[in-house]
C-alpha positions as CSV (number, residue, x, y, z in Angstrom):
1,M,-63.8,-20.0,-14.8
2,S,-67.3,-19.9,-13.5
3,N,-70.0,-20.3,-16.2
4,A,-73.3,-19.3,-14.7
5,S,-76.5,-20.1,-16.7
6,H,-80.1,-19.8,-15.7
7,P,-83.4,-19.1,-17.6
8,A,-83.8,-15.5,-18.5
9,S,-87.5,-15.6,-17.4
10,G,-87.0,-17.6,-14.2
11,P,-85.5,-16.8,-10.8
12,R,-81.8,-16.5,-10.5
13,T,-79.9,-19.4,-9.0
14,P,-76.2,-19.5,-7.8
15,P,-73.9,-20.2,-10.7
16,S,-71.9,-23.4,-10.9
17,T,-68.2,-23.2,-10.5
18,V,-65.7,-25.4,-12.4
19,L,-62.2,-25.5,-11.0
20,S,-59.3,-26.4,-13.3
21,P,-55.6,-26.7,-12.5
22,Y,-55.5,-22.9,-12.7
23,H,-58.7,-21.1,-11.9
24,T,-58.3,-18.5,-14.6
25,N,-60.5,-16.9,-17.3
26,Y,-60.3,-15.8,-20.8
27,R,-62.1,-13.0,-22.5
28,N,-63.4,-14.0,-25.9
29,N,-62.5,-10.6,-27.4
30,R,-59.0,-10.6,-26.0
31,S,-57.5,-14.1,-26.2
32,N,-58.0,-17.6,-27.3
33,F,-57.3,-21.1,-26.0
34,S,-54.5,-22.0,-28.4
35,H,-51.9,-22.5,-25.6
36,L,-54.4,-23.8,-23.1
37,S,-55.2,-27.4,-23.8
38,F,-56.5,-28.0,-20.3
39,Y,-59.3,-25.4,-21.0
40,A,-60.5,-26.8,-24.3
41,Y,-63.8,-27.9,-22.7
42,K,-64.5,-24.3,-21.6
43,A,-64.2,-23.1,-25.2
44,T,-66.8,-25.7,-26.2
45,T,-69.1,-24.6,-23.4
46,R,-68.8,-21.0,-24.5
47,Q,-69.5,-21.8,-28.1
48,Y,-72.6,-23.7,-27.0
49,L,-74.0,-20.9,-24.9
50,S,-73.3,-18.4,-27.6
51,E,-75.1,-20.5,-30.2
52,L,-78.0,-21.1,-27.8
53,N,-78.7,-17.3,-27.6
54,K,-77.8,-16.4,-31.2
55,D,-81.3,-15.6,-32.3
56,T,-83.1,-15.0,-29.1
57,K,-82.1,-15.1,-25.4
58,V,-82.8,-18.6,-24.0
59,L,-80.5,-18.4,-21.0
60,E,-79.2,-15.4,-19.1
61,Y,-75.7,-16.4,-18.0
62,C,-72.4,-14.8,-16.9
63,L,-68.8,-15.9,-17.3
64,F,-67.4,-14.9,-14.0
65,Q,-63.7,-14.1,-14.6
66,P,-61.5,-13.3,-11.6
67,G,-58.1,-14.1,-13.3
68,L,-55.7,-15.9,-11.0
69,F,-56.6,-16.4,-7.3
70,L,-54.2,-14.4,-5.1
71,N,-54.6,-17.3,-2.7
72,Y,-52.4,-19.5,-4.8
73,L,-49.4,-17.2,-4.0
74,T,-49.7,-18.1,-0.3
75,R,-48.9,-21.8,-0.8
76,P,-48.2,-23.8,1.3
77,Y,-50.3,-21.7,3.7
78,K,-54.0,-21.9,3.2
79,S,-55.7,-18.6,2.8
80,A,-59.2,-19.6,1.8
81,K,-61.4,-22.2,3.4
82,Y,-62.5,-24.0,0.2
83,V,-59.6,-23.3,-2.1
84,K,-56.8,-25.8,-2.4
85,P,-53.5,-24.0,-2.6
86,L,-51.8,-24.8,-5.9
87,D,-48.2,-24.4,-7.0
88,T,-47.7,-21.7,-9.7
89,P,-44.6,-20.5,-11.6
90,F,-44.5,-17.7,-9.0
91,D,-43.3,-19.4,-5.9
92,F,-43.3,-17.0,-3.0
93,A,-42.6,-19.6,-0.4
94,N,-39.3,-20.7,-1.9
95,R,-38.4,-17.3,-3.4
96,R,-38.3,-18.3,-7.1
97,A,-40.1,-17.9,-10.4
98,L,-40.3,-19.3,-13.9
99,L,-40.9,-16.7,-16.7
100,R,-41.0,-16.3,-20.4
101,R,-38.1,-14.2,-21.7
102,G,-39.5,-10.9,-22.9
103,G,-42.7,-11.4,-20.9
104,D,-42.0,-8.9,-18.0
105,D,-44.7,-6.6,-19.3
106,D,-47.4,-9.3,-19.6
107,Y,-50.3,-8.5,-17.3
108,I,-52.2,-10.8,-14.9
109,T,-55.4,-10.0,-13.0
110,F,-55.3,-11.3,-9.4
111,T,-58.4,-11.6,-7.2
112,T,-58.9,-13.3,-3.9
113,A,-61.3,-16.3,-3.7
114,Q,-63.1,-14.4,-1.0
115,D,-63.8,-11.5,-3.3
116,L,-65.0,-13.8,-6.0
117,A,-67.4,-15.5,-3.6
118,N,-68.8,-12.1,-2.4
119,V,-69.3,-10.9,-6.0
120,V,-71.1,-14.0,-7.0
121,A,-73.4,-13.7,-4.0
122,K,-74.1,-10.1,-4.8
123,A,-74.7,-11.0,-8.5
124,V,-77.4,-13.5,-7.5
125,E,-79.3,-10.6,-5.9
126,F,-78.4,-8.1,-8.6
127,E,-81.5,-6.6,-10.2
128,G,-80.0,-5.6,-13.5
129,E,-79.0,-7.8,-16.4
130,W,-75.9,-10.0,-16.0
131,P,-73.1,-9.2,-18.5
132,V,-71.9,-12.2,-20.5
133,E,-68.3,-11.3,-19.9
134,G,-68.2,-10.9,-16.1
135,G,-64.7,-9.6,-15.4
136,I,-63.7,-9.2,-11.8
137,T,-60.5,-7.3,-11.0
138,G,-58.9,-7.3,-7.6
139,T,-55.5,-6.1,-8.8
140,K,-53.9,-6.0,-12.2
141,L,-50.1,-6.5,-12.2
142,S,-47.5,-6.9,-14.9
143,V,-45.1,-9.8,-14.3
144,R,-42.5,-7.1,-13.6
145,E,-44.7,-5.5,-10.9
146,L,-45.4,-8.9,-9.4
147,I,-41.7,-9.6,-9.2
148,A,-41.2,-6.2,-7.6
149,L,-43.9,-6.9,-5.0
150,G,-42.5,-10.3,-4.2
151,E,-39.1,-8.7,-3.9
152,D,-40.4,-6.3,-1.4
153,I,-42.4,-8.9,0.6
154,R,-40.2,-11.9,0.5
155,G,-36.7,-10.7,-0.4
156,M,-34.6,-9.8,-3.4
157,F,-35.2,-11.5,-6.8
158,E,-32.2,-12.8,-8.6
159,H,-32.5,-13.2,-12.4
160,V,-31.2,-16.4,-13.8
161,L,-31.2,-16.9,-17.5
162,C,-32.1,-20.3,-19.1
163,S,-30.2,-23.1,-17.4
164,E,-27.7,-21.0,-15.5
165,Y,-28.4,-21.7,-11.9
166,H,-26.7,-20.5,-8.7
167,T,-25.3,-23.1,-6.5
168,N,-25.1,-20.9,-3.5
169,D,-28.3,-19.7,-1.8
170,P,-27.8,-15.9,-1.4
171,G,-30.2,-15.8,1.5
172,G,-33.5,-14.2,0.7
173,A,-32.9,-13.7,-3.0
174,F,-35.4,-15.0,-5.5
175,K,-34.1,-17.1,-8.4
176,V,-35.9,-16.1,-11.6
177,E,-35.4,-18.4,-14.6
178,H,-36.3,-17.2,-18.1
179,F,-37.1,-19.4,-21.1
180,T,-37.5,-18.4,-24.7
181,T,-40.9,-18.7,-26.4
182,E,-39.4,-21.4,-28.7
183,E,-38.3,-23.5,-25.7
184,L,-41.8,-23.2,-24.1
185,E,-43.6,-24.1,-27.4
186,C,-41.4,-27.1,-27.9
187,G,-41.6,-28.2,-24.3
188,N,-37.9,-28.7,-24.1
189,Y,-37.2,-26.0,-21.5
190,K,-35.0,-27.1,-18.6
191,A,-35.8,-25.6,-15.2
192,S,-34.2,-26.3,-11.9
193,W,-37.7,-26.9,-10.4
194,L,-41.3,-27.2,-11.5
195,P,-44.6,-26.4,-9.7
196,T,-46.2,-29.6,-8.5
197,L,-49.8,-29.6,-9.7
198,D,-51.2,-32.1,-7.3
199,H,-54.8,-31.4,-8.4
200,P,-57.7,-33.9,-8.1
201,T,-58.1,-33.8,-11.8
202,I,-54.6,-35.1,-12.5
203,L,-53.6,-38.7,-11.9
204,P,-50.5,-39.1,-9.6
205,E,-48.5,-40.8,-12.4
206,D,-49.2,-37.9,-14.7
207,V,-48.3,-35.1,-12.4
208,E,-44.8,-34.5,-13.5
209,A,-45.5,-34.4,-17.3
210,A,-48.7,-32.4,-16.7
211,S,-46.9,-29.9,-14.6
212,K,-44.3,-29.2,-17.3
213,T,-46.9,-28.9,-20.0
214,I,-49.2,-26.6,-18.0
215,V,-46.4,-24.3,-16.9
216,S,-45.3,-23.8,-20.6
217,E,-48.9,-23.2,-21.7
218,L,-49.6,-20.8,-18.8
219,L,-46.5,-18.7,-19.6
220,L,-47.3,-18.6,-23.3
221,A,-50.9,-17.6,-22.6
222,L,-49.7,-14.6,-20.6
223,A,-48.5,-13.1,-23.8
224,E,-52.0,-13.3,-25.3
225,K,-53.6,-11.5,-22.3
226,A,-55.3,-14.7,-21.3
227,F,-55.2,-13.8,-17.6
228,E,-56.0,-10.2,-18.0
229,T,-59.7,-9.9,-17.3
230,G,-62.1,-7.0,-17.5
231,D,-63.8,-5.1,-14.7
232,E,-67.5,-5.5,-15.5
233,W,-68.5,-6.5,-12.0
234,N,-66.3,-3.8,-10.4
235,R,-68.4,-1.2,-12.4
236,L,-71.7,-2.9,-11.6
237,L,-70.9,-3.1,-7.9
238,P,-69.2,0.3,-7.3
239,G,-69.7,0.1,-3.5
240,Y,-67.8,-3.1,-3.1
241,E,-64.2,-2.8,-1.9
242,F,-61.8,-5.4,-3.3
243,T,-58.8,-6.6,-1.4
244,G,-55.6,-5.5,-3.1
245,A,-52.7,-7.8,-3.9
246,E,-50.2,-6.0,-1.7
247,E,-52.5,-5.8,1.3
248,F,-53.5,-9.4,1.0
249,L,-50.0,-10.9,0.4
250,R,-48.3,-8.8,3.1
251,E,-50.7,-10.0,5.7
252,A,-50.6,-13.6,4.4
253,W,-46.8,-13.7,4.6
254,R,-46.4,-11.7,7.8
255,G,-44.1,-13.6,10.1
256,K,-43.7,-16.5,7.7
257,P,-40.2,-18.0,7.0
């Protein structure tokens, strides 16, 4: 999430950007941080800014909210100069996914890092007032639609329930493992693989445990619309053309094994 703050009466300056294991954003009126322990500090920052402007506007700021970077879905191939590709539960490279059972209709906003950078640059020059909730929507997809897109681009998905795994690789098929809400909440789900979150904020000895925790929190947060952002900047910049998920991913995976 990018929390931009600057004096309301002074010149605008580029907003600061804080990257976390997942660069995602949460609309105050749609979701909360109950399943997202790694974003607790962001809730504190939001509360501080809200209190600061409670009686009179001291700072004009915007919470730039692009949802999940589409660039994460091209791992291991880098698709943005300054974004480190991260593993997610949606592994296009190895044709597999980890999902919450019953969560096929949870929605996720996907935006490219390039579009976020362009919107922020345009926002600095924007003459109107910045919205506090700065939703940026490249493409909004349900988990079901994301799977269908991956199926089309990378091969057939194969649904695998709980701990029932296939021993034979059926070629291009994706293995999709589902876990119950209870399993995810307790953290006792058993997956055949986990995304490796080798992020600078995570110590090497903590990677495995952190990966399991973050995956369960992320999948639970989907149900609360935590990754479904608004379109405030889309409406404020009607002339800007965003890159769609299908266009971006087809090009990124063209010719890749």
